[in-house]
N, C-alpha and C positions, 0 to 999 in steps of 0.2 A: 600596633594594636591588635589585640584578638579578636578573630574573627568566629564567629558564631552562625548556625541556620537558627532564622525565626523566622514566624509567620503567627498575625493576628489578622481577625476579620468577621467576620457574621454568616449564618447560612438559617436557611428554614427552620432548624429547630431552635437557636439561638433568637430567632427576631422574624415579626410577624413582615408581609408586602408590608404593611405602610413606613413599614423604617427601611427593609431592604431597599425599598424603589429610592428612598431619598440617597444612598450613597452607590447604587448602581451605576455603572461607569460605559456607557457606550465604545465600540472601537477606537471612534477617531479619538479619545477623551483619555485613552492610554497612555501614548506615549508622554503629551504632556503632564500628566500624574505620572509617571516613572520619572521625568526630569524636574519635577518638583519635587518627588520625595527625598533625590540624593542631592539635589542642591540645597537643601534644608537642612539636614545632616551633614552637609559636606562630604568626609571622606569618612565619616562613621558608617554611612551606609554605603556599602563597594558596589554591592549586587541587589537587582528588584528586581521582581515580576509583580502583574496584577490579572489575578483569576475573575472576573466581571460576569455572571452571570443570574437567571432570571430566581435560583435558588441560594445564591450566595456572592461573595465581594471580600476576595482574599487576598491578602498583599503576601509576597513571599521574599526573604532579604537577606543576603550575606552581609552580617553586618556586626560593629561591636555589641555586645552584649550588653553596655549600659543603656542602648537605644531603646531597649523595651518598652520600659514604661510612656516612654515618648510617642512612641509612634501612633498610637489611638488618640493622641491629640490631633496628630498632624491630618489623620483622616477626615478627623469634625472640621478643622480651618479648611480644606480643599474644598469641601465642599458647602462652609457657609453653616456648620450647625453647631450646637452648643454640645461640648464633650459629654455632657451628665444624660444627653437623650441618649447615645450611643451606647456609652459604658454598660450598662447590664443588660447590654446583646453582645457584646464582643468578648472571644476566646481568642487567649495567648498560645502559642506553644513555640520551645525551643529547641536546641540541640536531637536529640532523638525522636523527643516529643514531635516536633515540625516535620523531622521527614517521614513520623509512621502517617502524621497525618497526609502528608503531601500522597502516600500510598495507599492510603482508604481513599481520598478524595475519587483517584484517579481510578482506583478500581471498584466502584459503582459501591463503599460500602457505607460512606458517607453521604449518597443520596437521596432522595425524595421516595425515588423508585429506587430502591434496594438492589444494584447489579447494574442500574443501566448503562449503556454506554455511550450517550452522548457525550458526558462528560469528559471522557480521554480526549475527543476531538476538541471538546471547547479548551482543556488545557492545554495541549499541542498550539491551539491558534495563539493563546496569552507565552506562550513560551515563544514563537514565531516572532512575536510582537515585540515583547522586551530585546528579542535578539537586534531587529530593524532598531529600535531605540538604542543599543548599544548599552542596553543596562544587563548582560546577561556576562559573566567569565565564567573560570572553571569551577566553581563552588556550585554555581546554582546549573551553569549544567549537566554538569554531572549526576547531581541531585535529578534533573528531571529525566534524564537520560535512562537513570534508573526505575525511577518512576513508570517510566512506558512500560519498561519492561518487566516491571512487577505484575503492573497492571496486566498484560497481555497474560502472564502466569496465571494471575487467578483465575483468570476468564477460561486459561486452556484448560486447567487443572481441575478447578470446580464451577458447582453446577450453579453458580453465585446469580447469571442472567437466565437462568431456564423461567421459560413461562411468567419472565417479567409483564404485569399490567403497566403497560405506558401511560402517557399523561393524554396520549391522541388517544386509545383506546377507554382511557377514561371521561374524556368527552364525549364519546358517543353512547358511552351507557348513561350519563347523566343526560344527553337530550332524548333518549329513549325510555328514561324516567319519566320525562313530560308526553313526551308523542309517542310512544308506542314504538310500531311499524312507521320505518323514517323515509318510505317507499313515495310519501306525497309531500316530506318536508324540500322546504328551498332553504337553501344554505349557502352562508355566505362567510368567505374566509377573505380576512384582511390582514394584510403581508403576504411576502412569498419567499421565507428563510426556510431553514432544515423544520420547524418545529411545525410551522403551516403545511409543508410538505409533507410531514408525519401523518397530521389530522386529515389534510385533503383524503391520502389513501386509504385510513380508515372511514372516512366516511364514504367513499367512493364505495367502500365495497357491500355498501348497505343499499345501492342505487337510490339515493337520495331523487326528487322532484325536478331538481336543479344545483347545479354547483355553479358558484360564481366567485371569482379572485380579482382583489381589488388592491391596487398598491400603487405605491408614490410615483416608482417606473413601471410605467405601462409595458414595456417590455419585458422585463423579470413575469410582472402577472402574465402574460403570453405565455412566457416559457413554461410555470409552471401547470397553467389553466391548460395546454396543449397535451401535457400527461392526462389527463383525466377526461378530456371530453368538454370541457368547462367553459364557461365564457367570461369578459374579463369587465374592469369599468373601473375610472377613475374616484379617487377618493373624494373628488370635489362633487362626484355625484351621491355621497350616501345622503347627505340632509334630502332628495328628494325621492331615493331609491329604497331604503333602509325599510321601509314599513313592509316590501315585499319579501320580506325573508322570516324564516320561522327559528332560524339555527344562527349564530353568529360567532365564529370564534375569530379571537383577535390576537395576533404576536407580532407587534414591531417595534421598533429601536428607537419609537418617537417619545421624547423628554418629557411630552405633555397630553392628555387627555387626546383622545381622538375623537369617542362620543360620551359626551356630553348628558346630564342629566335634561335639558330642553330636549335638544334632539331625539333621543328614546322616547320623550314623552307624548311627544309629538308623533312620533312612528306608532306607538302604541294605540291612541286614537286613531288613526287612518287605518290602523289593522281590526278597528272595533272590537280592541280590547281580546280579541284574542292572543293568545300564551306565547312567549319569543324566549328560547333559551338563549341566553347570551356568554360566551366563555371566554375569559379574558388569562390568557398566558401569558402577559407580556409587563415585566417590571424593567422602568415603571410602567404602572399600568395603565393601558390602553384606553380603559374604560371609567369613569368615574362612578364611586364606588356608590354614591346616594343612588345610583342606578335600583340598587335593590331594594329603593322604598318601594317602588314603584309594583302595585298588587299584579301585574301582568307580565311580568319580566322574571326571569329564576337565571338571576347573576351570579356565573361561579369564577372563583380567583383560584391560581395558582396553586395555595394553599390550601382550597374546597378539595381541587381534583389529589394534591399529595393525602391526603386524609383517604380517600376511598381508594386510590392504590395501595397505603398499606396495609387495608384490612386482609388484600390478596399477599401478602408477605409471606406470611409463617409458613408456606411449603420450602421454601430458600435458607427460612435460617440456620440449619445445618450445615449448610454449604459456607454458611459466617465463620463457624470455628476452624474449618479448612483455610478456610483464606486467613484469618488473621494470625496462623500459624506459619505461612509463609511469607506474610507480610512484618514478621519477629524475624524471620532468619534473616530476609534482605534489611531491616533496618539495622543488624546485628554487623554485616557486612560494611554497611555505608557510613557506619561509626569507627570501624578498624582501617577504611580509606580517608575516612577523614584524620585519623590520630596520625597517620603516616604521613600527610600533609605538615602537619607539624614540625616532625625531624627535617624535611625539603632545607632548611634552608639552612641548617647544621650539618647536614650532607652536602651542600654548596659550599658552605664555607672551609670543609675540609677538604672538599676539591681543589679548591683555589690555593690552599694551604701547599697543600701535593704539590699544584704546580707553580707555584711561587718557588719551592725550595728546587725541584727539579730545574726547573729554569738557571736560577742559578746557579748549580754545580755544572748543567751541563756547559755555562756562559767560563765558570773558571777552567773546565777541562778544555775548551775550546783554543782561551788566551794560551794555558803552558802546551798544547800542540805544536800553535802558534809560532812559541822561542822555542822548540825542537826537540821539548822532551820526548822523552820516551813512551810512547804510544803503550805498552803494559806499564808504565808506572802513571802513568794520567786516569787508566783502565782503574788500577787499584785506588787511586788517588780519591777517584770518582765513587767508588763503592764504597769506601771507608766515610766521604765525606754525609753520603744517603743515608749510611747506615747509623751516625753518632746524629742527627738532625731526628730521624725515626725514633730513636731511642732517646734523646732528650726529654721529651713531652714526660713521657711516663716514670722513667728513671728520675726527673727534677720532681716531679709529685709523692714520688713515693718516697723520696731521702727527707723531703720537708713534712711530710705527712705524721702524726701520732695516734697513738691506741687505735678506738674505733675506726678513723677514716682510713688507718694503715690496713687494718684488718679488711676494711672493703675493696681497698684498693688490688691488697695481695686477693683477692676474691675475682676482680674482676680481671685484671690483667691475661691470665690465660685464653680466656675471650676474646678479649680485645687483640693480641698479639699471640696468636695460636703458635705452638712449636712443639714438635716432636720432647726437647730435651729441655723446655722448661717447669722447672718445679718450683710449687709452691714455698 
């Protein structure tokens, strides 16, 4: 079976958040998904890894090329979706296209925030999970190790990440559009992961009137709150306390919305219709999209923030050309490595055949010595036997060949069996 590198999926460019959230996979779902993928295709998918973030869900495989057309159907079936709902948003890459895509993703060239570094850590987490699931083999291991190396090279040799406007900074900008000075704003952060940490850092710099962290696990909320002299609350207190906050930033791994239309509507009434900014960075979304219908609520999704971020990306465009050149070179290097892998079985068979000949001739020599034959004569017979077997294959092929085949063999033999005395 031939094995190729394949990848398919969707991202912020090919699919809106309403589609991305339907195929997003929380960390606890990745191992069952990897097991299900390999089971569905048997030996035709030998290795796999899944990268799922708020901006993308992608599957990387070492697989028989014949499965390429069937992989999107597996993704749809796994999420109990109709393939027709996903297919318009999916992309597929194979061989050097798949390798280039992995390199670009890790380097931040395919991100909503050009050059953002967070995706590299997310890819490393995905690879670690695939390793723990036993779905990572030689091919994908080599691909991802080179991917991480390329990302490091791009970031160290180009200005791709310089002055990037992060999603967290964009969230602050949107809040300032509504409230201006945030020093009088009370801010609620729902979740305690990396993105909330980044957002809290940016908001803290504006010295808001208050910062509160709500999380399912209170211990994690207290750890994050301690960094910013913030307070904490339980998620179960949201219905009673939501009205206290002017800005709400949410990013959890919940598979269902945390803030529904009814809950937010009651909070706006308690606030006597004072405006509220709500930033939903989660995929799947934490805040029901219908909340945007409320006149006093400014709801922004991860895609809305992405549009704001892109407006500041022009200054880094020049670095993209340099980064792409680095990636092209490294893709060529990886494809050459893949090509050498194709001859490994042939080399292994040659070594085994040589070992078999060696073993047979040595055994014959030992029998002759045991019968009392002269060591000098045995050595001569050993050398003669090895030489004859060494030459048997090429000489037989040469004698049996004709015309163009013979010319080709004559051309190749000096390269295969170099000797100063060999003449064409």
